[in-house]
N, CA, C and O atoms as a Maestro MAE file, in Angstrom:
{
 s_m_m2io_version
 :::
 2.0.0
}

f_m_ct {
 s_m_title
 :::
 protein
 m_atom[316] {
  # First column is atom index #
  i_m_mmod_type
  r_m_x_coord
  r_m_y_coord
  r_m_z_coord
  i_m_residue_number
  s_m_chain_name
  s_m_pdb_residue_name
  s_m_pdb_atom_name
  i_m_atomic_number
  :::
  1 25 10.980 -14.371 11.667 1 A "MET " " N  " 7
  2 3 11.677 -13.609 11.237 1 A "MET " " CA " 6
  3 2 11.147 -12.789 10.690 1 A "MET " " C  " 6
  4 15 10.176 -13.206 10.058 1 A "MET " " O  " 8
  5 25 11.382 -11.389 10.595 2 A "VAL " " N  " 7
  6 3 11.598 -10.799 9.427 2 A "VAL " " CA " 6
  7 2 12.676 -9.161 8.636 2 A "VAL " " C  " 6
  8 15 12.469 -7.978 8.908 2 A "VAL " " O  " 8
  9 25 13.660 -9.675 7.755 3 A "ILE " " N  " 7
  10 3 14.602 -8.850 7.335 3 A "ILE " " CA " 6
  11 2 13.922 -7.302 7.251 3 A "ILE " " C  " 6
  12 15 12.873 -7.090 6.643 3 A "ILE " " O  " 8
  13 25 14.645 -6.318 7.918 4 A "LEU " " N  " 7
  14 3 14.112 -5.091 6.764 4 A "LEU " " CA " 6
  15 2 15.588 -4.862 6.122 4 A "LEU " " C  " 6
  16 15 16.661 -5.466 6.140 4 A "LEU " " O  " 8
  17 25 15.101 -3.734 5.578 5 A "TYR " " N  " 7
  18 3 16.350 -3.875 3.863 5 A "TYR " " CA " 6
  19 2 15.519 -1.250 4.325 5 A "TYR " " C  " 6
  20 15 14.428 -0.686 4.240 5 A "TYR " " O  " 8
  21 25 16.908 -0.812 4.711 6 A "GLU " " N  " 7
  22 3 16.901 0.372 4.749 6 A "GLU " " CA " 6
  23 2 15.390 1.150 5.811 6 A "GLU " " C  " 6
  24 15 15.270 2.360 6.003 6 A "GLU " " O  " 8
  25 25 14.232 -0.137 6.450 7 A "SER " " N  " 7
  26 3 13.449 0.593 7.054 7 A "SER " " CA " 6
  27 2 13.410 0.213 9.172 7 A "SER " " C  " 6
  28 15 14.538 0.178 9.664 7 A "SER " " O  " 8
  29 25 12.688 0.070 9.782 8 A "HIS " " N  " 7
  30 3 13.476 -0.016 11.182 8 A "HIS " " CA " 6
  31 2 11.997 -0.512 11.726 8 A "HIS " " C  " 6
  32 15 10.900 -0.299 11.211 8 A "HIS " " O  " 8
  33 25 12.339 -1.288 13.009 9 A "ALA " " N  " 7
  34 3 11.518 -1.492 13.555 9 A "ALA " " CA " 6
  35 2 11.693 -1.921 14.483 9 A "ALA " " C  " 6
  36 15 12.266 -3.000 14.629 9 A "ALA " " O  " 8
  37 25 11.083 -0.938 15.757 10 A "ALA " " N  " 7
  38 3 11.480 -0.912 17.325 10 A "ALA " " CA " 6
  39 2 10.261 -1.619 18.643 10 A "ALA " " C  " 6
  40 15 9.133 -1.984 18.312 10 A "ALA " " O  " 8
  41 25 10.549 -1.663 19.468 11 A "ILE " " N  " 7
  42 3 9.509 -2.089 20.898 11 A "ILE " " CA " 6
  43 2 10.290 -1.983 22.021 11 A "ILE " " C  " 6
  44 15 11.205 -2.541 22.627 11 A "ILE " " O  " 8
  45 25 9.537 -1.016 22.051 12 A "HIS " " N  " 7
  46 3 9.716 -0.167 23.965 12 A "HIS " " CA " 6
  47 2 8.671 -0.437 24.783 12 A "HIS " " C  " 6
  48 15 7.460 -0.547 24.590 12 A "HIS " " O  " 8
  49 25 9.472 -0.537 25.876 13 A "ILE " " N  " 7
  50 3 9.077 -1.515 26.771 13 A "ILE " " CA " 6
  51 2 8.501 -0.991 28.064 13 A "ILE " " C  " 6
  52 15 9.072 0.022 28.467 13 A "ILE " " O  " 8
  53 25 7.621 -1.384 28.729 14 A "TYR " " N  " 7
  54 3 7.562 -0.269 30.199 14 A "TYR " " CA " 6
  55 2 6.919 -1.803 31.089 14 A "TYR " " C  " 6
  56 15 5.884 -1.894 31.750 14 A "TYR " " O  " 8
  57 25 7.677 -2.582 30.878 15 A "ALA " " N  " 7
  58 3 7.609 -3.691 32.608 15 A "ALA " " CA " 6
  59 2 6.305 -3.488 32.940 15 A "ALA " " C  " 6
  60 15 5.212 -3.980 32.660 15 A "ALA " " O  " 8
  61 25 6.931 -2.246 33.910 16 A "HIS " " N  " 7
  62 3 6.123 -1.688 35.452 16 A "HIS " " CA " 6
  63 2 4.315 -1.478 34.400 16 A "HIS " " C  " 6
  64 15 3.775 -2.506 34.809 16 A "HIS " " O  " 8
  65 25 3.627 -1.056 33.773 17 A "ARG " " N  " 7
  66 3 2.893 -1.343 32.532 17 A "ARG " " CA " 6
  67 2 2.122 -1.701 31.784 17 A "ARG " " C  " 6
  68 15 1.245 -1.131 31.135 17 A "ARG " " O  " 8
  69 25 2.555 -2.989 31.895 18 A "ALA " " N  " 7
  70 3 2.701 -4.159 31.122 18 A "ALA " " CA " 6
  71 2 2.128 -3.333 30.419 18 A "ALA " " C  " 6
  72 15 1.030 -2.826 30.650 18 A "ALA " " O  " 8
  73 25 3.113 -3.059 29.143 19 A "ALA " " N  " 7
  74 3 3.147 -2.206 27.932 19 A "ALA " " CA " 6
  75 2 3.787 -2.270 26.956 19 A "ALA " " C  " 6
  76 15 4.911 -2.771 26.941 19 A "ALA " " O  " 8
  77 25 3.064 -1.653 25.684 20 A "ALA " " N  " 7
  78 3 4.943 -1.744 24.580 20 A "ALA " " CA " 6
  79 2 4.445 -0.550 23.788 20 A "ALA " " C  " 6
  80 15 3.511 0.101 24.255 20 A "ALA " " O  " 8
  81 25 5.076 -0.150 22.442 21 A "PHE " " N  " 7
  82 3 4.906 0.654 21.670 21 A "PHE " " CA " 6
  83 2 5.900 -0.476 20.807 21 A "PHE " " C  " 6
  84 15 6.973 -1.036 21.033 21 A "PHE " " O  " 8
  85 25 4.917 -0.469 19.716 22 A "VAL " " N  " 7
  86 3 6.080 -1.240 18.767 22 A "VAL " " CA " 6
  87 2 5.676 -0.612 17.049 22 A "VAL " " C  " 6
  88 15 4.697 -0.976 16.397 22 A "VAL " " O  " 8
  89 25 6.996 0.653 16.484 23 A "ASP " " N  " 7
  90 3 6.775 1.101 15.664 23 A "ASP " " CA " 6
  91 2 7.811 0.339 14.016 23 A "ASP " " C  " 6
  92 15 9.007 0.067 13.909 23 A "ASP " " O  " 8
  93 25 6.603 0.218 12.952 24 A "VAL " " N  " 7
  94 3 7.402 -0.339 12.210 24 A "VAL " " CA " 6
  95 2 7.745 0.252 11.582 24 A "VAL " " C  " 6
  96 15 7.283 -0.388 10.637 24 A "VAL " " O  " 8
  97 25 8.330 1.217 11.017 25 A "PHE " " N  " 7
  98 3 8.621 2.045 9.630 25 A "PHE " " CA " 6
  99 2 9.035 1.293 8.113 25 A "PHE " " C  " 6
  100 15 10.063 0.615 8.083 25 A "PHE " " O  " 8
  101 25 8.357 1.413 7.103 26 A "SER " " N  " 7
  102 3 8.427 0.309 5.265 26 A "SER " " CA " 6
  103 2 8.618 1.253 4.436 26 A "SER " " C  " 6
  104 15 8.055 2.254 4.880 26 A "SER " " O  " 8
  105 25 9.119 1.464 3.458 27 A "CYS " " N  " 7
  106 3 8.668 2.265 2.266 27 A "CYS " " CA " 6
  107 2 8.313 1.468 1.511 27 A "CYS " " C  " 6
  108 15 7.551 1.837 0.617 27 A "CYS " " O  " 8
  109 25 8.661 0.302 1.572 28 A "ARG " " N  " 7
  110 3 7.545 -1.433 1.324 28 A "ARG " " CA " 6
  111 2 5.983 -1.608 1.616 28 A "ARG " " C  " 6
  112 15 5.226 -1.542 2.584 28 A "ARG " " O  " 8
  113 25 5.925 -1.842 0.381 29 A "ASP " " N  " 7
  114 3 3.788 -2.146 1.785 29 A "ASP " " CA " 6
  115 2 4.265 -3.815 2.500 29 A "ASP " " C  " 6
  116 15 5.033 -4.709 2.146 29 A "ASP " " O  " 8
  117 25 3.470 -3.630 3.486 30 A "PHE " " N  " 7
  118 3 3.021 -4.921 4.073 30 A "PHE " " CA " 6
  119 2 2.016 -4.713 4.209 30 A "PHE " " C  " 6
  120 15 1.181 -3.848 3.946 30 A "PHE " " O  " 8
  121 25 2.149 -5.930 4.837 31 A "ALA " " N  " 7
  122 3 0.626 -6.633 5.992 31 A "ALA " " CA " 6
  123 2 0.751 -6.149 7.711 31 A "ALA " " C  " 6
  124 15 1.172 -6.803 8.665 31 A "ALA " " O  " 8
  125 25 0.271 -4.908 7.660 32 A "VAL " " N  " 7
  126 3 -0.341 -4.480 9.060 32 A "VAL " " CA " 6
  127 2 -0.942 -5.145 10.301 32 A "VAL " " C  " 6
  128 15 -0.992 -4.819 11.487 32 A "VAL " " O  " 8
  129 25 -1.527 -6.547 9.367 33 A "ALA " " N  " 7
  130 3 -2.246 -7.816 9.739 33 A "ALA " " CA " 6
  131 2 -0.971 -8.828 10.575 33 A "ALA " " C  " 6
  132 15 -0.826 -8.883 11.796 33 A "ALA " " O  " 8
  133 25 -0.273 -9.452 9.704 34 A "GLN " " N  " 7
  134 3 0.674 -10.020 9.923 34 A "GLN " " CA " 6
  135 2 2.128 -9.793 10.770 34 A "GLN " " C  " 6
  136 15 2.944 -10.608 11.200 34 A "GLN " " O  " 8
  137 25 2.065 -8.018 10.821 35 A "VAL " " N  " 7
  138 3 3.377 -8.165 11.577 35 A "VAL " " CA " 6
  139 2 2.032 -7.533 13.416 35 A "VAL " " C  " 6
  140 15 2.622 -7.113 14.411 35 A "VAL " " O  " 8
  141 25 0.540 -7.615 13.431 36 A "ALA " " N  " 7
  142 3 -0.197 -8.271 14.840 36 A "ALA " " CA " 6
  143 2 -0.072 -9.055 15.259 36 A "ALA " " C  " 6
  144 15 -0.039 -9.202 16.481 36 A "ALA " " O  " 8
  145 25 0.075 -10.059 14.287 37 A "ASP " " N  " 7
  146 3 0.219 -11.910 14.139 37 A "ASP " " CA " 6
  147 2 1.488 -12.010 14.615 37 A "ASP " " C  " 6
  148 15 1.547 -12.178 15.833 37 A "ASP " " O  " 8
  149 25 2.206 -11.975 14.209 38 A "THR " " N  " 7
  150 3 3.356 -12.136 14.465 38 A "THR " " CA " 6
  151 2 3.802 -11.729 16.263 38 A "THR " " C  " 6
  152 15 4.222 -12.542 17.087 38 A "THR " " O  " 8
  153 25 3.559 -10.312 16.479 39 A "LEU " " N  " 7
  154 3 3.536 -10.063 18.394 39 A "LEU " " CA " 6
  155 2 2.866 -11.320 18.397 39 A "LEU " " C  " 6
  156 15 3.296 -12.472 18.454 39 A "LEU " " O  " 8
  157 25 1.581 -10.787 18.315 40 A "ALA " " N  " 7
  158 3 0.668 -12.118 19.244 40 A "ALA " " CA " 6
  159 2 1.190 -13.066 19.114 40 A "ALA " " C  " 6
  160 15 0.848 -13.622 20.158 40 A "ALA " " O  " 8
  161 25 2.431 -14.456 18.101 41 A "GLU " " N  " 7
  162 3 2.462 -14.950 18.460 41 A "GLU " " CA " 6
  163 2 4.311 -15.124 19.242 41 A "GLU " " C  " 6
  164 15 4.801 -16.213 19.540 41 A "GLU " " O  " 8
  165 25 4.982 -13.842 19.410 42 A "HIS " " N  " 7
  166 3 5.740 -14.037 20.179 42 A "HIS " " CA " 6
  167 2 5.137 -13.257 21.279 42 A "HIS " " C  " 6
  168 15 6.143 -12.788 21.813 42 A "HIS " " O  " 8
  169 25 4.536 -13.002 21.676 43 A "PHE " " N  " 7
  170 3 4.263 -12.245 22.652 43 A "PHE " " CA " 6
  171 2 2.850 -12.272 23.438 43 A "PHE " " C  " 6
  172 15 2.573 -11.721 24.503 43 A "PHE " " O  " 8
  173 25 2.041 -13.068 22.608 44 A "GLY " " N  " 7
  174 3 0.860 -13.451 23.071 44 A "GLY " " CA " 6
  175 2 -0.321 -12.842 23.010 44 A "GLY " " C  " 6
  176 15 -0.116 -12.013 22.123 44 A "GLY " " O  " 8
  177 25 -1.279 -12.717 23.315 45 A "ASP " " N  " 7
  178 3 -2.637 -11.762 23.171 45 A "ASP " " CA " 6
  179 2 -2.523 -10.810 24.105 45 A "ASP " " C  " 6
  180 15 -2.300 -10.861 25.315 45 A "ASP " " O  " 8
  181 25 -2.802 -9.509 22.994 46 A "HIS " " N  " 7
  182 3 -2.583 -8.515 24.034 46 A "HIS " " CA " 6
  183 2 -3.513 -7.495 22.915 46 A "HIS " " C  " 6
  184 15 -3.692 -7.710 21.716 46 A "HIS " " O  " 8
  185 25 -3.889 -6.638 23.523 47 A "GLN " " N  " 7
  186 3 -5.339 -5.403 22.880 47 A "GLN " " CA " 6
  187 2 -3.722 -4.358 21.811 47 A "GLN " " C  " 6
  188 15 -2.535 -4.079 21.645 47 A "GLN " " O  " 8
  189 25 -4.581 -4.298 21.602 48 A "VAL " " N  " 7
  190 3 -4.252 -2.818 20.820 48 A "VAL " " CA " 6
  191 2 -4.944 -0.942 20.904 48 A "VAL " " C  " 6
  192 15 -5.766 -0.412 20.158 48 A "VAL " " O  " 8
  193 25 -4.702 -0.750 21.297 49 A "VAL " " N  " 7
  194 3 -4.866 1.046 22.126 49 A "VAL " " CA " 6
  195 2 -5.371 1.588 20.939 49 A "VAL " " C  " 6
  196 15 -6.441 1.913 20.422 49 A "VAL " " O  " 8
  197 25 -4.031 1.550 20.689 50 A "GLU " " N  " 7
  198 3 -4.289 3.012 19.528 50 A "GLU " " CA " 6
  199 2 -3.280 2.448 17.971 50 A "GLU " " C  " 6
  200 15 -2.281 1.749 18.139 50 A "GLU " " O  " 8
  201 25 -3.566 2.719 17.065 51 A "GLN " " N  " 7
  202 3 -3.359 2.516 16.145 51 A "GLN " " CA " 6
  203 2 -2.723 2.986 14.416 51 A "GLN " " C  " 6
  204 15 -3.341 2.574 13.434 51 A "GLN " " O  " 8
  205 25 -1.995 3.492 14.319 52 A "THR " " N  " 7
  206 3 -2.308 4.402 13.424 52 A "THR " " CA " 6
  207 2 -0.810 4.300 11.630 52 A "THR " " C  " 6
  208 15 0.225 3.653 11.464 52 A "THR " " O  " 8
  209 25 -1.302 4.951 11.066 53 A "PHE " " N  " 7
  210 3 -1.131 4.019 9.684 53 A "PHE " " CA " 6
  211 2 -0.093 5.714 8.658 53 A "PHE " " C  " 6
  212 15 -0.489 6.863 8.458 53 A "PHE " " O  " 8
  213 25 0.354 5.482 8.532 54 A "ALA " " N  " 7
  214 3 0.491 7.086 7.659 54 A "ALA " " CA " 6
  215 2 1.627 6.438 6.021 54 A "ALA " " C  " 6
  216 15 2.774 5.994 6.041 54 A "ALA " " O  " 8
  217 25 0.723 6.643 4.861 55 A "ASP " " N  " 7
  218 3 1.610 6.832 3.531 55 A "ASP " " CA " 6
  219 2 2.693 7.329 3.823 55 A "ASP " " C  " 6
  220 15 2.728 8.555 3.718 55 A "ASP " " O  " 8
  221 25 4.055 6.587 4.320 56 A "ARG " " N  " 7
  222 3 5.088 7.622 3.856 56 A "ARG " " CA " 6
  223 2 5.853 6.748 2.644 56 A "ARG " " C  " 6
  224 15 5.666 5.616 2.198 56 A "ARG " " O  " 8
  225 25 6.572 7.557 2.404 57 A "GLY " " N  " 7
  226 3 7.932 7.562 1.805 57 A "GLY " " CA " 6
  227 2 7.166 7.269 0.135 57 A "GLY " " C  " 6
  228 15 7.757 6.438 -0.555 57 A "GLY " " O  " 8
  229 25 6.016 7.873 -0.421 58 A "PHE " " N  " 7
  230 3 5.339 7.024 -1.119 58 A "PHE " " CA " 6
  231 2 6.594 7.472 -2.551 58 A "PHE " " C  " 6
  232 15 7.371 6.782 -3.211 58 A "PHE " " O  " 8
  233 25 6.210 9.168 -2.543 59 A "HIS " " N  " 7
  234 3 7.242 9.939 -3.413 59 A "HIS " " CA " 6
  235 2 8.275 9.860 -3.797 59 A "HIS " " C  " 6
  236 15 8.705 10.614 -4.670 59 A "HIS " " O  " 8
  237 25 9.342 8.409 -2.950 60 A "TRP " " N  " 7
  238 3 10.471 7.910 -3.023 60 A "TRP " " CA " 6
  239 2 10.676 7.327 -4.125 60 A "TRP " " C  " 6
  240 15 9.610 6.794 -4.435 60 A "TRP " " O  " 8
  241 25 11.546 7.104 -4.989 61 A "SER " " N  " 7
  242 3 11.543 6.477 -6.424 61 A "SER " " CA " 6
  243 2 12.183 4.717 -5.831 61 A "SER " " C  " 6
  244 15 13.196 4.740 -5.132 61 A "SER " " O  " 8
  245 25 11.825 3.932 -6.012 62 A "ALA " " N  " 7
  246 3 12.246 2.261 -5.431 62 A "ALA " " CA " 6
  247 2 13.910 2.174 -5.875 62 A "ALA " " C  " 6
  248 15 14.638 1.307 -5.392 62 A "ALA " " O  " 8
  249 25 14.399 3.178 -6.849 63 A "ASP " " N  " 7
  250 3 15.063 3.456 -7.610 63 A "ASP " " CA " 6
  251 2 17.079 4.144 -6.086 63 A "ASP " " C  " 6
  252 15 17.505 5.295 -5.996 63 A "ASP " " O  " 8
  253 25 17.321 3.609 -5.760 64 A "THR " " N  " 7
  254 3 18.512 5.036 -4.895 64 A "THR " " CA " 6
  255 2 19.094 5.077 -5.490 64 A "THR " " C  " 6
  256 15 19.790 6.059 -5.231 64 A "THR " " O  " 8
  257 25 19.571 4.406 -6.711 65 A "SER " " N  " 7
  258 3 20.228 5.639 -7.538 65 A "SER " " CA " 6
  259 2 20.528 6.510 -8.402 65 A "SER " " C  " 6
  260 15 21.377 6.673 -9.278 65 A "SER " " O  " 8
  261 25 19.451 7.162 -7.873 66 A "THR " " N  " 7
  262 3 18.494 8.271 -8.440 66 A "THR " " CA " 6
  263 2 18.974 9.273 -8.450 66 A "THR " " C  " 6
  264 15 20.139 9.109 -8.089 66 A "THR " " O  " 8
  265 25 18.709 10.690 -8.737 67 A "ASP " " N  " 7
  266 3 19.462 12.164 -9.037 67 A "ASP " " CA " 6
  267 2 18.880 12.332 -7.081 67 A "ASP " " C  " 6
  268 15 19.664 12.002 -6.192 67 A "ASP " " O  " 8
  269 25 17.683 12.789 -6.807 68 A "GLU " " N  " 7
  270 3 17.146 12.740 -5.871 68 A "GLU " " CA " 6
  271 2 17.541 11.968 -4.662 68 A "GLU " " C  " 6
  272 15 17.692 12.578 -3.603 68 A "GLU " " O  " 8
  273 25 17.731 10.609 -4.726 69 A "MET " " N  " 7
  274 3 18.221 9.877 -3.996 69 A "MET " " CA " 6
  275 2 19.563 10.601 -3.674 69 A "MET " " C  " 6
  276 15 19.530 11.143 -2.570 69 A "MET " " O  " 8
  277 25 20.609 10.735 -4.277 70 A "LEU " " N  " 7
  278 3 22.082 11.096 -3.843 70 A "LEU " " CA " 6
  279 2 22.192 12.388 -3.523 70 A "LEU " " C  " 6
  280 15 23.301 12.775 -3.155 70 A "LEU " " O  " 8
  281 25 20.910 13.486 -3.598 71 A "GLU " " N  " 7
  282 3 21.186 14.706 -3.601 71 A "GLU " " CA " 6
  283 2 20.377 14.803 -2.140 71 A "GLU " " C  " 6
  284 15 20.168 15.884 -1.590 71 A "GLU " " O  " 8
  285 25 19.866 13.249 -1.478 72 A "TRP " " N  " 7
  286 3 19.215 13.903 0.147 72 A "TRP " " CA " 6
  287 2 20.348 13.741 0.545 72 A "TRP " " C  " 6
  288 15 20.865 14.712 1.096 72 A "TRP " " O  " 8
  289 25 21.339 12.170 0.387 73 A "ILE " " N  " 7
  290 3 21.979 11.316 0.636 73 A "ILE " " CA " 6
  291 2 23.109 12.658 0.907 73 A "ILE " " C  " 6
  292 15 23.388 13.061 2.036 73 A "ILE " " O  " 8
  293 25 23.461 13.017 0.119 74 A "ARG " " N  " 7
  294 3 24.585 14.212 0.679 74 A "ARG " " CA " 6
  295 2 23.801 15.691 1.055 74 A "ARG " " C  " 6
  296 15 24.636 16.547 1.343 74 A "ARG " " O  " 8
  297 25 23.302 15.866 1.077 75 A "GLU " " N  " 7
  298 3 22.718 16.992 2.264 75 A "GLU " " CA " 6
  299 2 23.233 16.579 3.743 75 A "GLU " " C  " 6
  300 15 23.865 17.356 4.459 75 A "GLU " " O  " 8
  301 25 22.957 15.537 4.032 76 A "ARG " " N  " 7
  302 3 22.842 14.216 5.490 76 A "ARG " " CA " 6
  303 2 23.827 14.130 5.785 76 A "ARG " " C  " 6
  304 15 24.048 14.307 6.983 76 A "ARG " " O  " 8
  305 25 24.904 13.834 4.936 77 A "SER " " N  " 7
  306 3 26.230 13.693 4.836 77 A "SER " " CA " 6
  307 2 27.204 14.269 5.100 77 A "SER " " C  " 6
  308 15 27.824 14.923 4.261 77 A "SER " " O  " 8
  309 25 27.718 14.101 6.898 78 A "PRO " " N  " 7
  310 3 28.979 14.875 8.031 78 A "PRO " " CA " 6
  311 2 30.140 15.748 7.105 78 A "PRO " " C  " 6
  312 15 31.193 15.397 6.571 78 A "PRO " " O  " 8
  313 25 29.594 16.737 7.165 79 A "ARG " " N  " 7
  314 3 31.112 17.673 6.469 79 A "ARG " " CA " 6
  315 2 32.496 17.332 6.989 79 A "ARG " " C  " 6
  316 15 33.483 17.924 6.552 79 A "ARG " " O  " 8
  :::
 }
 m_bond[315] {
  # First column is bond index #
  i_m_from
  i_m_to
  i_m_order
  :::
  1 1 2 1
  2 2 3 1
  3 3 4 2
  4 3 5 1
  5 5 6 1
  6 6 7 1
  7 7 8 2
  8 7 9 1
  9 9 10 1
  10 10 11 1
  11 11 12 2
  12 11 13 1
  13 13 14 1
  14 14 15 1
  15 15 16 2
  16 15 17 1
  17 17 18 1
  18 18 19 1
  19 19 20 2
  20 19 21 1
  21 21 22 1
  22 22 23 1
  23 23 24 2
  24 23 25 1
  25 25 26 1
  26 26 27 1
  27 27 28 2
  28 27 29 1
  29 29 30 1
  30 30 31 1
  31 31 32 2
  32 31 33 1
  33 33 34 1
  34 34 35 1
  35 35 36 2
  36 35 37 1
  37 37 38 1
  38 38 39 1
  39 39 40 2
  40 39 41 1
  41 41 42 1
  42 42 43 1
  43 43 44 2
  44 43 45 1
  45 45 46 1
  46 46 47 1
  47 47 48 2
  48 47 49 1
  49 49 50 1
  50 50 51 1
  51 51 52 2
  52 51 53 1
  53 53 54 1
  54 54 55 1
  55 55 56 2
  56 55 57 1
  57 57 58 1
  58 58 59 1
  59 59 60 2
  60 59 61 1
  61 61 62 1
  62 62 63 1
  63 63 64 2
  64 63 65 1
  65 65 66 1
  66 66 67 1
  67 67 68 2
  68 67 69 1
  69 69 70 1
  70 70 71 1
  71 71 72 2
  72 71 73 1
  73 73 74 1
  74 74 75 1
  75 75 76 2
  76 75 77 1
  77 77 78 1
  78 78 79 1
  79 79 80 2
  80 79 81 1
  81 81 82 1
  82 82 83 1
  83 83 84 2
  84 83 85 1
  85 85 86 1
  86 86 87 1
  87 87 88 2
  88 87 89 1
  89 89 90 1
  90 90 91 1
  91 91 92 2
  92 91 93 1
  93 93 94 1
  94 94 95 1
  95 95 96 2
  96 95 97 1
  97 97 98 1
  98 98 99 1
  99 99 100 2
  100 99 101 1
  101 101 102 1
  102 102 103 1
  103 103 104 2
  104 103 105 1
  105 105 106 1
  106 106 107 1
  107 107 108 2
  108 107 109 1
  109 109 110 1
  110 110 111 1
  111 111 112 2
  112 111 113 1
  113 113 114 1
  114 114 115 1
  115 115 116 2
  116 115 117 1
  117 117 118 1
  118 118 119 1
  119 119 120 2
  120 119 121 1
  121 121 122 1
  122 122 123 1
  123 123 124 2
  124 123 125 1
  125 125 126 1
  126 126 127 1
  127 127 128 2
  128 127 129 1
  129 129 130 1
  130 130 131 1
  131 131 132 2
  132 131 133 1
  133 133 134 1
  134 134 135 1
  135 135 136 2
  136 135 137 1
  137 137 138 1
  138 138 139 1
  139 139 140 2
  140 139 141 1
  141 141 142 1
  142 142 143 1
  143 143 144 2
  144 143 145 1
  145 145 146 1
  146 146 147 1
  147 147 148 2
  148 147 149 1
  149 149 150 1
  150 150 151 1
  151 151 152 2
  152 151 153 1
  153 153 154 1
  154 154 155 1
  155 155 156 2
  156 155 157 1
  157 157 158 1
  158 158 159 1
  159 159 160 2
  160 159 161 1
  161 161 162 1
  162 162 163 1
  163 163 164 2
  164 163 165 1
  165 165 166 1
  166 166 167 1
  167 167 168 2
  168 167 169 1
  169 169 170 1
  170 170 171 1
  171 171 172 2
  172 171 173 1
  173 173 174 1
  174 174 175 1
  175 175 176 2
  176 175 177 1
  177 177 178 1
  178 178 179 1
  179 179 180 2
  180 179 181 1
  181 181 182 1
  182 182 183 1
  183 183 184 2
  184 183 185 1
  185 185 186 1
  186 186 187 1
  187 187 188 2
  188 187 189 1
  189 189 190 1
  190 190 191 1
  191 191 192 2
  192 191 193 1
  193 193 194 1
  194 194 195 1
  195 195 196 2
  196 195 197 1
  197 197 198 1
  198 198 199 1
  199 199 200 2
  200 199 201 1
  201 201 202 1
  202 202 203 1
  203 203 204 2
  204 203 205 1
  205 205 206 1
  206 206 207 1
  207 207 208 2
  208 207 209 1
  209 209 210 1
  210 210 211 1
  211 211 212 2
  212 211 213 1
  213 213 214 1
  214 214 215 1
  215 215 216 2
  216 215 217 1
  217 217 218 1
  218 218 219 1
  219 219 220 2
  220 219 221 1
  221 221 222 1
  222 222 223 1
  223 223 224 2
  224 223 225 1
  225 225 226 1
  226 226 227 1
  227 227 228 2
  228 227 229 1
  229 229 230 1
  230 230 231 1
  231 231 232 2
  232 231 233 1
  233 233 234 1
  234 234 235 1
  235 235 236 2
  236 235 237 1
  237 237 238 1
  238 238 239 1
  239 239 240 2
  240 239 241 1
  241 241 242 1
  242 242 243 1
  243 243 244 2
  244 243 245 1
  245 245 246 1
  246 246 247 1
  247 247 248 2
  248 247 249 1
  249 249 250 1
  250 250 251 1
  251 251 252 2
  252 251 253 1
  253 253 254 1
  254 254 255 1
  255 255 256 2
  256 255 257 1
  257 257 258 1
  258 258 259 1
  259 259 260 2
  260 259 261 1
  261 261 262 1
  262 262 263 1
  263 263 264 2
  264 263 265 1
  265 265 266 1
  266 266 267 1
  267 267 268 2
  268 267 269 1
  269 269 270 1
  270 270 271 1
  271 271 272 2
  272 271 273 1
  273 273 274 1
  274 274 275 1
  275 275 276 2
  276 275 277 1
  277 277 278 1
  278 278 279 1
  279 279 280 2
  280 279 281 1
  281 281 282 1
  282 282 283 1
  283 283 284 2
  284 283 285 1
  285 285 286 1
  286 286 287 1
  287 287 288 2
  288 287 289 1
  289 289 290 1
  290 290 291 1
  291 291 292 2
  292 291 293 1
  293 293 294 1
  294 294 295 1
  295 295 296 2
  296 295 297 1
  297 297 298 1
  298 298 299 1
  299 299 300 2
  300 299 301 1
  301 301 302 1
  302 302 303 1
  303 303 304 2
  304 303 305 1
  305 305 306 1
  306 306 307 1
  307 307 308 2
  308 307 309 1
  309 309 310 1
  310 310 311 1
  311 311 312 2
  312 311 313 1
  313 313 314 1
  314 314 315 1
  315 315 316 2
  :::
 }
}
């Protein structure tokens, strides 16, 4: 089990193609190899056809009480 805090993971399965797309997003560092190992453990052998790693979220502070984060939340809150 992996607990995600303010992050997400999604698996899009296409059974008729025997394919899946896996999306893991986290503002914290994580081991990409560990994700692949966990997928293999739960779903069996697989072939990675495409892999993209983006260094996203590095400009955000880890402190969610900062003015920058509070402003970001205010801008996106329903009015």
